[in-house]
C-alpha positions as CSV (number, residue, x, y, z in Angstrom):
1,M,213.8,54.9,2.9
2,S,216.4,56.3,0.6
3,D,219.5,57.6,2.4
4,A,219.8,60.5,-0.2
5,V,216.4,61.7,-1.2
6,L,213.0,61.2,0.4
7,R,210.6,59.9,-2.2
8,V,207.0,61.2,-1.8
9,G,203.9,60.2,-3.6
10,L,201.5,63.1,-3.9
11,D,197.9,62.9,-5.0
12,L,197.0,66.0,-7.0
13,D,193.2,65.2,-6.7
14,G,191.8,66.9,-3.7
15,S,192.0,70.6,-3.2
16,L,190.6,73.1,-0.8
17,E,188.0,75.7,-1.8
18,S,190.6,78.2,-2.6
19,L,191.7,80.2,-5.6
20,S,193.8,77.4,-7.1
21,N,194.6,73.7,-6.8
22,S,196.2,73.6,-3.3
23,M,197.9,70.2,-3.9
24,L,199.4,71.4,-7.1
25,D,200.7,74.5,-5.3
26,L,202.2,72.3,-2.7
27,A,203.8,70.1,-5.3
28,T,205.4,73.1,-6.9
29,A,206.8,74.4,-3.7
30,L,208.1,70.9,-2.6
31,S,209.8,70.5,-6.0
32,E,211.6,73.8,-5.6
33,R,213.1,72.7,-2.3
34,G,215.3,70.2,-4.1
35,D,215.6,67.7,-1.2
36,L,212.6,65.6,-2.2
37,E,211.7,63.3,-5.1
38,L,208.0,63.7,-6.0
39,V,205.9,61.1,-7.6
40,R,202.7,62.9,-8.8
41,F,199.5,61.0,-9.5
42,R,195.7,61.5,-9.4
43,T,193.3,59.1,-7.7
44,L,190.1,60.4,-9.2
45,S,191.0,61.9,-12.6
46,K,193.2,61.3,-15.6
47,P,196.8,62.5,-15.6
48,Q,197.1,66.0,-16.9
49,S,200.8,66.3,-17.6
50,P,203.6,63.9,-18.7
51,D,205.2,63.9,-15.2
52,E,202.1,62.4,-13.6
53,V,202.0,58.6,-13.0
54,R,199.0,56.8,-14.6
55,L,197.2,54.5,-12.2
56,P,196.1,51.3,-13.9
57,L,192.3,50.8,-13.8
58,R,191.9,54.0,-11.7
59,G,188.3,54.4,-12.8
60,F,187.5,50.8,-11.6
61,W,189.2,51.2,-8.2
62,A,188.0,54.8,-7.4
63,P,184.7,53.7,-5.8
64,W,186.5,51.2,-3.6
65,W,189.1,53.8,-2.6
66,R,186.3,56.1,-1.4
67,R,185.7,53.4,1.2
68,S,189.4,52.9,1.9
69,R,189.3,49.5,0.3
70,G,190.5,48.0,-3.0
71,R,193.9,47.6,-4.6
72,A,196.9,48.9,-2.6
73,L,198.1,52.2,-4.0
74,D,201.8,51.6,-3.5
75,A,201.6,48.6,-5.8
76,M,200.6,51.0,-8.6
77,L,203.3,53.6,-8.0
78,P,207.1,53.7,-8.4
79,P,209.0,53.1,-5.1
80,V,208.1,55.8,-2.6
81,D,208.8,56.3,1.1
82,V,205.5,58.1,2.0
83,I,202.2,58.8,0.3
84,H,200.2,62.0,0.8
85,L,196.4,62.2,-0.1
86,A,194.0,65.1,0.3
87,G,190.9,64.1,-1.5
88,P,187.9,61.8,-1.0
89,A,189.9,58.7,-2.2
90,T,191.9,57.0,0.5
91,P,193.4,53.8,-1.1
92,P,195.0,51.3,1.2
93,T,198.8,50.7,1.0
94,K,200.7,47.5,1.6
95,G,203.7,48.9,3.4
96,V,204.2,52.6,2.6
97,P,203.0,55.0,5.3
98,L,200.1,57.2,4.4
99,L,199.2,60.8,5.2
100,I,195.6,62.0,4.7
101,S,194.8,65.7,4.8
102,V,191.3,66.4,6.1
103,D,190.4,70.0,5.5
104,D,186.6,69.7,5.2
105,L,184.7,68.6,8.3
106,R,181.3,68.7,6.7
107,P,181.1,65.0,6.0
108,L,182.0,64.3,9.6
109,R,179.1,66.5,10.8
110,S,176.4,65.1,8.6
111,E,173.6,63.0,9.9
112,D,174.7,60.0,7.9
113,R,178.4,60.5,8.8
114,M,178.8,56.9,10.1
115,H,177.9,55.6,6.6
116,Q,181.0,56.7,4.7
117,R,183.6,59.3,5.6
118,V,184.0,58.4,9.3
119,V,184.3,54.7,8.6
120,Q,186.6,55.4,5.7
121,L,189.0,57.4,7.8
122,Q,188.8,55.0,10.7
123,R,189.8,52.1,8.4
124,A,192.7,54.1,7.1
125,V,193.9,55.0,10.6
126,Q,193.6,51.4,11.8
127,R,196.1,50.5,9.0
128,G,198.5,53.1,10.3
129,A,197.5,56.3,8.4
130,V,198.2,59.7,9.9
131,L,195.5,62.4,9.5
132,V,196.6,66.0,8.9
133,V,194.2,68.8,9.8
134,S,194.4,72.6,9.4
135,S,194.0,73.7,13.1
136,R,194.0,72.6,16.7
137,A,190.2,73.2,16.7
138,A,189.8,70.8,13.8
139,S,192.1,68.3,15.5
140,H,189.8,68.2,18.6
141,E,186.7,67.7,16.4
142,V,188.2,65.0,14.3
143,K,189.6,63.2,17.4
144,S,186.2,63.3,19.1
145,V,184.2,62.1,16.0
146,L,186.6,59.4,15.0
147,G,187.6,58.3,18.5
148,L,191.3,58.8,17.8
149,E,194.3,59.4,19.9
150,R,196.4,62.5,19.6
151,P,199.5,60.9,17.8
152,E,197.2,59.9,14.9
153,I,196.4,63.5,14.1
154,V,198.9,66.2,13.1
155,V,198.2,69.9,12.5
156,V,199.7,71.5,9.4
157,R,198.4,74.7,7.8
158,P,197.1,74.1,4.2
159,P,198.7,76.1,1.4
160,V,196.9,79.1,-0.1
161,G,198.4,79.9,-3.5
162,H,199.7,83.3,-4.6
163,V,197.2,86.2,-5.1
164,D,198.0,89.6,-6.3
165,L,197.7,92.6,-4.0
166,T,194.3,94.4,-4.5
167,R,194.8,98.0,-5.1
168,D,192.0,100.6,-4.9
169,G,189.3,98.0,-4.6
170,T,185.8,99.5,-4.3
171,A,183.4,96.5,-4.0
172,L,182.0,94.7,-1.0
173,V,182.7,91.0,-1.4
174,V,180.8,88.4,0.6
175,S,181.9,84.8,0.6
176,V,179.2,82.4,1.8
177,T,180.2,78.8,2.8
178,G,177.6,76.8,4.6
179,L,175.3,79.5,6.1
180,S,173.0,80.7,3.4
181,E,170.3,81.4,5.9
182,L,172.5,84.0,7.6
183,F,173.2,85.6,4.3
184,D,169.5,85.7,3.6
185,A,169.0,87.5,6.9
186,L,171.6,90.1,6.0
187,A,170.5,90.5,2.4
188,E,168.5,93.7,2.8
189,D,171.1,95.3,5.1
190,L,173.8,94.5,2.6
191,A,171.8,96.0,-0.3
192,A,171.2,99.2,1.7
193,F,174.9,99.3,2.6
194,V,176.2,99.2,-1.0
195,Q,173.6,101.7,-2.1
196,R,174.6,104.1,0.7
197,H,178.3,103.8,-0.2
198,Q,177.6,103.8,-3.9
199,T,179.5,100.6,-4.5
200,K,178.5,97.1,-5.7
201,L,178.0,93.8,-3.9
202,I,179.8,90.7,-5.1
203,V,178.7,87.4,-3.6
204,I,180.8,84.2,-3.9
205,A,178.6,81.2,-3.2
206,S,177.8,77.6,-4.0
207,S,176.0,76.7,-7.2
208,T,172.8,76.1,-5.2
209,L,172.8,79.6,-3.6
210,S,173.9,81.2,-6.8
211,Q,171.0,79.8,-8.7
212,R,168.6,80.9,-5.9
213,L,169.9,84.4,-5.8
214,R,169.7,84.8,-9.6
215,A,166.1,83.4,-9.6
216,S,165.2,85.9,-6.8
217,G,166.3,88.9,-9.0
218,S,169.1,89.9,-6.6
219,T,171.0,92.9,-7.9
220,A,174.3,91.5,-6.5
221,T,177.0,90.2,-8.8
222,I,177.0,86.4,-8.3
223,V,180.4,84.7,-8.7
224,E,181.2,81.0,-8.8
225,R,184.1,80.0,-6.5
226,R,186.4,79.2,-9.4
227,Y,186.3,82.9,-10.3
228,A,186.9,84.1,-6.8
229,A,190.2,85.7,-7.6
230,D,188.4,88.1,-10.0
231,A,186.1,89.2,-7.2
232,L,189.0,89.6,-4.7
233,A,190.8,91.9,-7.2
234,Q,187.8,94.3,-6.8
235,A,187.3,94.2,-3.1
236,R,187.5,97.0,-0.6
237,C,186.3,94.7,2.2
238,V,185.6,91.0,2.5
239,V,182.9,89.4,4.7
240,H,183.5,85.7,5.2
241,I,180.3,84.0,6.3
242,S,181.1,80.4,7.2
243,D,179.9,77.6,9.4
244,G,183.4,76.8,10.6
245,A,183.5,73.3,8.9
246,R,186.1,74.3,6.4
247,F,189.5,75.8,6.3
248,P,188.9,79.6,5.6
249,S,190.9,79.6,2.4
250,F,189.2,82.6,0.8
251,A,189.6,84.7,4.0
252,V,193.3,83.8,4.0
253,A,193.6,84.8,0.3
254,A,191.9,88.1,1.2
255,L,194.5,88.7,3.9
256,A,197.3,87.9,1.3
257,A,195.7,90.4,-1.1
258,G,195.8,93.1,1.5
259,V,192.0,93.4,1.8
260,P,190.5,94.0,5.3
261,T,188.4,91.0,6.2
262,L,185.5,90.2,8.6
263,A,184.9,86.6,9.7
264,R,182.6,84.9,12.2
265,A,184.1,83.7,15.4
266,T,184.1,80.0,14.7
267,A,186.7,78.0,16.5
268,I,188.8,77.6,13.4
269,N,188.5,81.2,12.4
270,R,189.5,82.4,15.9
271,E,192.6,80.2,15.8
272,L,193.7,81.0,12.3
273,L,192.5,84.6,11.7
274,N,192.4,86.3,15.1
275,G,194.5,89.5,15.1
276,A,194.6,89.6,11.3
277,A,190.9,89.8,10.5
278,A,188.0,91.5,12.3
279,I,186.4,88.6,14.3
280,I,182.6,88.9,14.8
281,H,181.4,87.1,17.9
282,H,177.7,87.8,17.4
283,D,176.0,87.8,14.0
284,E,174.1,91.0,15.0
285,E,177.5,92.8,15.0
286,I,178.3,92.2,11.3
287,M,176.8,95.3,9.8
288,A,178.1,97.7,12.4
289,S,181.6,96.2,12.2
290,L,181.5,96.3,8.4
291,E,180.5,100.0,8.5
292,D,183.4,100.8,10.8
293,L,185.9,98.8,8.7
294,W,184.7,100.4,5.5
295,I,185.4,104.0,6.7
296,N,187.9,103.7,9.5
297,E,191.2,104.2,7.6
298,P,193.6,103.7,10.7
299,R,191.9,100.4,11.5
300,R,192.0,99.3,7.9
301,A,195.7,100.0,7.7
302,I,196.3,97.9,10.9
303,L,194.4,94.9,9.5
304,V,196.1,95.1,6.1
305,A,199.5,95.0,7.7
306,A,198.5,92.2,10.1
307,G,196.8,90.3,7.3
308,L,199.8,90.3,5.0
309,A,202.0,89.0,7.9
310,R,199.6,86.3,8.8
311,A,199.1,85.2,5.2
312,A,202.8,84.3,5.0
313,D,202.1,81.4,7.4
314,F,200.0,79.8,4.6
315,S,202.3,80.4,1.6
316,P,203.0,77.1,-0.3
317,W,206.7,77.4,0.6
318,T,206.1,77.8,4.3
319,V,203.6,74.9,4.2
320,A,206.0,72.8,2.1
321,S,208.7,73.1,4.7
322,A,206.3,71.8,7.4
323,Y,205.2,68.9,5.2
324,A,208.7,68.0,4.3
325,N,209.6,67.7,7.9
326,L,206.4,65.6,8.5
327,Y,207.2,63.3,5.6
328,A,210.6,62.6,7.0
329,V,209.3,61.9,10.5
330,V,206.5,59.5,9.2
331,A,208.9,57.7,6.9
332,Q,211.5,57.3,9.6
333,R,208.9,56.0,12.0
334,S,207.8,53.3,9.6
335,R,211.3,51.9,9.6
336,V,211.4,51.4,13.3
């Protein structure tokens, strides 16, 4: 490891379902620190700027890397002290320590989980990789599924990029991630709610749910996730319907925008959002809680203030500080 500046290889492919490329946000914040030398690259796509390293035969090796096999990544990069990945590609390394961020637990929960993602991560850990997860709840789940020990898993909050404050929003924004059947059950109540309050319903959903809603003749405005920032700018309240398998990036973005937010009481949501968002412990409570949060100005003000304070924990600069410390620890450990 360099005595002067820690050299970090950062994969820009692999981002959370947030309002921007979270790894690019992290790279920007790390660069602004001035105490790291970043080597940027992409494991699954072509370089998009002159300062990104081109990986030779990337397209050929990509399928191997999804199985944690193939050519060693550090043989394709300039000298680095540690490498950080966050996407589906987890190339092996010869001697450089590896960090792998795991922010989506869905592949670990699927019925065929033993066929790819679990085996992939187990192979990486067996070679010395450290897994980084977004919460203690996620840490417990990953540890259980992969059969790992605690030192092999570290908790660092993912970055959520800057969003503008929402001022005078009037719409009800519902973000659906993984529980389309619950949204279906609430659809009539949500339609009645927006009609009663003379507002509009904006739904942020997967392409599959979006197509189904459009085909059904829904009067809601359907928004793809890549345009979620536009929806957030119109929101008076956000309802975050999730299965708890993913980091609640949109809910955190809503807190950062000063929008009162309701979220289901999954283990991850309780840990990351409790006290800053209205946590719903029973799905039957969603509509009553939404009604209260829509009209209860004192409660709205409390959640706005708490949300803004909590969102600071997920700013790229706060997260960059945590990662910089982790890079140094992992790199130092590899020298022992």
